[in-house]
C-alpha positions as a printed NumPy array, in Angstrom:
array([[  0.172,  -0.031,  -0.038],
       [  2.882,   2.572,   1.048],
       [  4.484,   1.637,  -2.261],
       [  1.635,   2.493,  -4.395],
       [  1.122,   5.795,  -2.577],
       [  4.183,   7.054,  -3.485],
       [  4.304,   6.224,  -6.928],
       [  1.103,   7.755,  -7.4  ],
       [  1.57 ,  10.949,  -5.606],
       [  4.86 ,  11.275,  -7.245],
       [  3.167,  10.624, -10.311],
       [  0.891,  13.467, -10.118],
       [  3.471,  15.918,  -8.541],
       [  5.34 ,  15.31 , -11.958],
       [  2.146,  15.659, -14.258],
       [ -0.482,  17.036, -12.671],
       [ -2.292,  20.109, -14.055],
       [ -1.856,  23.368, -13.043],
       [ -5.358,  24.454, -12.45 ],
       [ -6.676,  27.922,  -9.884],
       [ -8.76 ,  25.71 ,  -7.41 ],
       [ -5.037,  23.78 ,  -6.66 ],
       [ -3.475,  26.68 ,  -5.465],
       [ -5.896,  27.432,  -2.368],
       [ -7.288,  25.314,   0.208],
       [-10.049,  27.552,   1.057],
       [-13.072,  25.468,   1.596],
       [-15.444,  27.565,  -0.482],
       [-13.251,  27.712,  -3.262],
       [-12.789,  24.2  ,  -3.48 ],
       [-16.977,  23.77 ,  -3.104],
       [-17.475,  25.962,  -5.894],
       [-14.972,  23.381,  -8.182],
       [-16.157,  20.612,  -7.184],
       [-19.695,  21.077,  -7.775],
       [-18.999,  22.884, -10.825],
       [-16.967,  19.854, -11.857],
       [-19.475,  16.997, -10.963],
       [-20.922,  17.337, -14.686],
       [-18.41 ,  19.879, -16.488],
       [-15.753,  19.209, -18.253],
       [-12.673,  20.957, -16.866],
       [-11.976,  23.634, -19.842],
       [-15.297,  24.433, -19.903],
       [-15.755,  24.153, -16.109],
       [-12.998,  26.621, -15.722],
       [-14.486,  30.043, -17.396],
       [-18.151,  29.193, -14.638],
       [-15.507,  28.665, -12.046],
       [-13.774,  32.417, -12.351],
       [-17.753,  33.472, -13.435],
       [-19.017,  32.184, -10.325],
       [-16.404,  33.909,  -7.906],
       [-16.484,  37.05 ,  -9.513],
       [-19.814,  37.393,  -8.407],
       [-20.739,  35.214,  -5.671],
       [-16.306,  35.694,  -3.822],
       [-17.644,  34.229,  -0.418],
       [-20.343,  32.978,   1.316],
       [-22.369,  35.815,   2.257],
       [-22.392,  37.065,  -1.377],
       [-23.969,  33.95 ,  -2.481],
       [-26.105,  33.917,   0.253],
       [-27.649,  37.144,   0.129],
       [-28.164,  36.967,  -3.686],
       [-31.574,  36.337,  -5.603],
       [-32.196,  32.804,  -6.57 ],
       [-32.595,  34.423, -10.208],
       [-29.392,  35.579, -10.29 ],
       [-27.493,  32.557,  -9.226],
       [-29.201,  30.894, -12.572],
       [-28.587,  33.145, -14.555],
       [-25.066,  33.254, -13.215],
       [-24.929,  29.397, -13.477],
       [-26.974,  29.564, -17.032],
       [-25.437,  27.082, -19.571],
       [-23.669,  24.561, -17.066],
       [-27.008,  22.494, -16.908],
       [-28.244,  20.135, -14.125],
       [-29.787,  23.678, -12.255],
       [-30.224,  21.984,  -9.115],
       [-26.936,  21.835,  -7.951],
       [-27.116,  26.289,  -8.283],
       [-30.   ,  26.233,  -5.858],
       [-28.686,  23.15 ,  -3.391],
       [-25.111,  25.638,  -3.093],
       [-27.653,  28.713,  -2.624],
       [-29.428,  27.148,   0.275],
       [-25.993,  25.244,   1.512],
       [-24.693,  29.667,   1.477],
       [-27.828,  30.435,   3.28 ],
       [-27.39 ,  27.631,   6.308],
       [-24.148,  28.451,   6.268],
       [-24.964,  31.764,   7.464],
       [-27.43 ,  31.208,   9.718],
       [-25.636,  28.19 ,  11.377],
       [-22.346,  28.602,  11.104],
       [-21.911,  32.73 ,  11.211],
       [-20.338,  32.881,   7.203],
       [-18.176,  30.354,   7.545],
       [-17.245,  26.403,   6.261],
       [-18.154,  23.753,   8.88 ],
       [-14.489,  21.984,   9.495],
       [-15.87 ,  18.35 ,  10.105],
       [-17.269,  15.69 ,   7.825],
       [-20.373,  15.611,   9.613],
       [-21.393,  18.894,   9.161],
       [-20.01 ,  19.22 ,   6.06 ],
       [-21.757,  16.326,   5.07 ],
       [-25.66 ,  17.625,   5.939],
       [-24.702,  20.975,   4.019],
       [-27.415,  20.509,   1.554],
       [-26.867,  19.302,  -2.174],
       [-23.045,  17.737,  -0.744],
       [-22.877,  14.203,  -0.928],
       [-20.172,  11.597,   0.287],
       [-17.755,  12.565,  -2.352],
       [-18.571,  16.347,  -2.282],
       [-17.975,  16.222,   1.397],
       [-14.733,  13.917,   0.913],
       [-13.229,  16.262,  -0.97 ],
       [-13.703,  19.221,   0.85 ],
       [-12.652,  17.904,   4.135],
       [ -9.469,  16.314,   3.042],
       [ -8.833,  18.651,   0.901],
       [ -9.315,  21.849,   3.181],
       [ -8.924,  20.345,   6.59 ],
       [ -6.541,  17.716,   6.111],
       [ -9.305,  15.38 ,   7.29 ],
       [ -8.738,  11.518,   6.56 ],
       [-11.709,  10.844,   3.891],
       [-11.27 ,   9.299,   0.889],
       [-12.859,  10.666,  -2.217],
       [-14.193,   7.807,  -4.677],
       [-15.744,   8.876,  -8.083],
       [-15.979,   7.589, -11.766],
       [-11.956,   7.859, -12.443],
       [-11.377,   6.614,  -9.252],
       [-14.128,   3.974,  -9.791],
       [-12.531,   3.151, -12.441],
       [ -8.778,   3.26 , -11.942],
       [ -9.241,   0.78 ,  -8.494],
       [-11.173,  -1.638, -10.516],
       [ -8.74 ,  -2.172, -13.081],
       [ -5.595,  -1.697, -10.809],
       [ -7.173,  -4.887,  -8.791],
       [ -9.62 ,  -6.494, -10.55 ],
       [-12.838,  -5.654,  -8.857],
       [-15.515,  -7.161, -10.817],
       [-18.593,  -5.953,  -8.326],
       [-20.629,  -3.527, -10.024],
       [-19.927,   0.022,  -8.985],
       [-24.09 ,   0.958,  -9.244],
       [-24.973,  -1.512,  -6.382],
       [-24.778,  -0.741,  -3.124],
       [-22.468,  -3.259,  -2.338],
       [-20.029,  -1.904,  -4.885],
       [-20.138,   1.472,  -3.606],
       [-18.921,  -0.258,  -0.529],
       [-16.411,  -2.285,  -1.621],
       [-14.973,   0.584,  -3.77 ],
       [-15.087,   3.148,  -0.05 ],
       [-13.433,   0.188,   2.01 ],
       [-10.435,   0.143,  -0.723],
       [ -9.779,   4.094,  -0.927],
       [ -9.992,   4.626,   2.075],
       [ -7.57 ,   1.737,   2.887],
       [ -5.078,   3.623,   0.406],
       [ -5.55 ,   6.866,   1.999],
       [ -1.903,   8.767,   2.878],
       [ -3.703,   9.978,   6.139],
       [ -0.284,  12.862,   7.082],
       [ -2.197,  14.084,   3.327],
       [ -5.443,  12.446,   2.452],
       [ -6.294,  15.79 ,   0.041],
       [ -3.165,  15.469,  -2.137],
       [ -3.659,  11.718,  -2.343],
       [ -7.244,  12.157,  -3.521],
       [ -6.635,  14.718,  -6.158],
       [ -3.61 ,  11.958,  -7.072],
       [ -6.157,   9.683,  -7.681],
       [ -8.798,  11.428,  -9.253],
       [ -6.302,  12.998, -11.515],
       [ -4.759,   9.449, -12.102],
       [ -8.145,   8.752, -13.516],
       [ -8.286,  11.961, -15.808],
       [ -5.07 ,  12.125, -17.633],
       [ -3.705,   8.387, -17.674],
       [ -6.349,   5.302, -16.86 ],
       [ -8.817,   7.137, -19.486],
       [-12.411,   5.296, -20.36 ],
       [-11.549,   4.622, -23.037],
       [ -7.788,   3.936, -25.059],
       [ -5.83 ,   4.417, -21.475],
       [ -2.439,   4.796, -21.505],
       [ -1.391,   1.613, -20.053],
       [  1.562,   1.299, -21.959],
       [  3.044,   4.284, -20.536],
       [  1.59 ,   3.745, -16.557],
       [  3.541,   3.27 , -13.582],
       [  1.344,   0.964, -12.636],
       [  1.143,  -1.618, -15.098],
       [  2.944,  -4.622, -13.743],
       [  0.932,  -4.977, -10.626],
       [ -2.738,  -3.805, -12.713],
       [ -5.052,  -6.698, -12.464],
       [ -6.357,  -5.607, -15.903],
       [ -3.966,  -4.574, -17.649],
       [ -1.867,  -8.331, -17.019],
       [ -4.98 , -10.177, -18.094],
       [ -5.985,  -7.516, -20.971],
       [ -9.13 ,  -6.732, -19.391],
       [ -8.725,  -3.317, -19.458],
       [-11.978,  -2.433, -21.226],
       [-14.369,  -4.854, -19.043],
       [-13.338,  -2.232, -16.161],
       [-15.313,  -1.028, -14.196],
       [-18.687,  -3.151, -13.88 ],
       [-22.221,  -1.918, -14.833],
       [-25.093,  -3.424, -13.942],
       [-27.598,  -1.099, -14.693],
       [-28.213,   0.757, -18.348],
       [-29.994,   4.06 , -17.966],
       [-33.316,   4.533, -20.085],
       [-34.181,   8.347, -21.483],
       [-37.903,   9.432, -21.487],
       [-38.238,  11.   , -24.947],
       [-39.848,  14.57 , -24.677],
       [-41.054,  16.802, -27.36 ],
       [-40.894,  20.451, -26.543],
       [-42.366,  22.783, -29.195],
       [-41.881,  26.204, -28.054],
       [-43.874,  29.573, -29.544],
       [-40.76 ,  32.151, -30.218],
       [-43.289,  34.913, -30.455],
       [-42.329,  38.789, -30.766],
       [-43.599,  41.86 , -32.208],
       [-41.432,  45.055, -32.692],
       [-38.437,  44.926, -29.869],
       [-40.51 ,  42.778, -27.479],
       [-40.533,  38.945, -26.923],
       [-42.798,  37.335, -24.536],
       [-41.409,  34.689, -21.543],
       [-43.288,  32.333, -19.255],
       [-41.99 ,  30.976, -16.169],
       [-41.544,  26.995, -15.47 ],
       [-43.011,  25.316, -12.224],
       [-41.1  ,  23.537,  -9.452],
       [-41.499,  19.88 , -10.541],
       [-39.96 ,  19.792, -13.402],
       [-36.13 ,  20.226, -15.154],
       [-35.441,  23.709, -15.757],
       [-37.857,  24.808, -12.386],
       [-38.381,  28.406, -12.209],
       [-36.386,  29.262, -15.277],
       [-38.116,  30.91 , -18.074],
       [-38.694,  30.192, -21.363],
       [-40.877,  30.645, -24.276],
       [-44.43 ,  29.489, -24.326],
       [-44.464,  25.569, -24.581],
       [-46.81 ,  23.157, -25.605],
       [-45.105,  19.655, -24.789],
       [-47.079,  17.016, -26.592],
       [-47.199,  12.941, -25.843],
       [-45.324,  11.969, -29.18 ],
       [-43.542,  13.337, -31.864],
       [-45.845,  15.735, -33.703],
       [-46.366,  17.714, -37.109],
       [-46.284,  21.28 , -36.8  ],
       [-49.861,  21.171, -37.929],
       [-50.944,  19.146, -35.493],
       [-49.158,  20.955, -32.673],
       [-51.162,  24.312, -34.806],
       [-54.595,  22.858, -34.464],
       [-53.74 ,  21.956, -30.423],
       [-55.811,  23.538, -27.959],
       [-52.674,  24.527, -26.082],
       [-51.431,  26.742, -29.14 ],
       [-55.242,  28.115, -29.109],
       [-55.077,  29.079, -25.555],
       [-51.594,  31.036, -26.389],
       [-52.53 ,  32.738, -28.898],
       [-56.36 ,  33.293, -28.467],
       [-57.723,  35.717, -31.33 ],
       [-54.552,  37.33 , -31.706],
       [-53.28 ,  37.999, -34.983],
       [-50.103,  36.443, -35.769],
       [-47.891,  35.389, -38.934],
       [-46.152,  32.384, -38.307],
       [-43.226,  33.577, -40.031],
       [-40.663,  30.343, -39.892],
       [-40.69 ,  26.291, -37.973],
       [-37.35 ,  25.839, -37.432],
       [-36.009,  21.439, -38.344],
       [-36.406,  19.361, -34.422],
       [-33.111,  19.847, -32.669],
       [-32.144,  16.966, -29.459],
       [-30.828,  17.912, -26.529],
       [-29.798,  15.663, -24.497],
       [-30.103,  15.082, -20.693],
       [-29.098,  12.215, -17.797],
       [-32.101,  10.481, -18.823],
       [-34.072,  12.551, -20.891],
       [-33.957,  13.12 , -24.283],
       [-35.524,  16.85 , -25.421],
       [-36.866,  17.026, -28.875],
       [-37.363,  20.494, -29.823],
       [-39.075,  22.565, -32.589],
       [-39.742,  26.259, -32.676],
       [-42.358,  28.336, -33.88 ],
       [-40.956,  31.488, -34.835],
       [-44.92 ,  33.762, -34.622],
       [-44.9  ,  37.237, -35.556],
       [-47.656,  39.159, -33.534],
       [-49.729,  41.805, -35.169],
       [-52.194,  44.744, -33.811],
       [-52.05 ,  46.277, -30.489],
       [-53.31 ,  43.107, -28.409],
       [-50.635,  41.601, -26.243],
       [-50.67 ,  37.857, -25.463],
       [-52.374,  37.203, -21.771],
       [-50.097,  35.823, -18.782],
       [-46.859,  36.164, -20.419],
       [-44.142,  37.929, -19.321],
       [-43.458,  41.006, -21.765],
       [-39.706,  41.848, -22.155],
       [-37.961,  43.773, -24.415],
       [-35.34 ,  42.011, -26.325],
       [-32.266,  43.511, -24.927],
       [-33.405,  42.224, -21.605],
       [-33.321,  38.746, -22.25 ],
       [-29.574,  38.506, -20.61 ],
       [-31.615,  39.805, -17.187],
       [-33.472,  36.296, -17.538],
       [-32.506,  32.501, -16.61 ],
       [-32.983,  30.725, -19.284],
       [-32.434,  26.636, -20.382],
       [-30.032,  25.586, -22.829],
       [-31.494,  25.128, -25.417],
       [-33.185,  28.247, -25.332],
       [-30.129,  30.346, -25.177],
       [-28.606,  28.411, -27.897],
       [-31.862,  29.579, -30.455],
       [-31.599,  33.373, -28.972],
       [-28.425,  33.361, -29.956],
       [-29.454,  32.168, -33.06 ],
       [-31.374,  35.217, -33.756],
       [-29.229,  37.6  , -32.752],
       [-30.276,  38.178, -29.094]])
């Protein structure tokens, strides 16, 4: 174990990427980076990391910001529950910890949105507490190195991998070891085409010795994606756009969008325009359908969204009821889902 630790940390010190959050042990900075990188590649996440900290440089700034501002800063990263959870956790730290990050694992773990992995990362890097991190990179490295075929998406597998990672942990510098293990998976022991020929551990690697690297890690469940069909009505008149706010119990909660007609199955534009929902939005308003854009697909973790935009010019002085009327140059103030953001960019907004 000790030989493995030394070899891994030696590799890390020689090969690690220079990343801004590695220059600090501030738990707030570490927290922001870990949450952003949960579902985001480092290259993309870097810009969001700097932007987030420029808007919310500390816990009080984040706690006092309106939710819409937090969502707007987060816009484009997706998985918006991460931003909402951070906002909630910041408020909790203001109320219970005088605006400071708690310094013990149990208290960190209780904060909204912080699971075992994030709590271990913050505790080990910021406070040198001996808690192992286990993420996708760690699952992959350890399963190949030690030949563990227990499925990583099973309770038994999660327990086995955590216990192994905990036994390997360098308790004198747990943060560095955790980062080394994750970095090795991110840069070297890759999901496909791992750099086995250059691996400092290939002689002791169970999977490499048997030619079964591609078989690890083992999973039992295949995620099933739900198919959904969205039809957005891009209503405009002169310099005005018309938005609605999404509800509380679905994706993109409380964000803004064009009026949406969701159909249970793929539908032709003619079917959508003949629907009751279409009439409920447009009622007796005079309008012209200028364009119907080809369907585009937007992938979420468990959903595949089939999205079509209708560009509709409103004519006359009567405005849609129950919709938010904004000037087109005000759209940047409102957090919108990524597909709507992309479409607005195409329209020159």
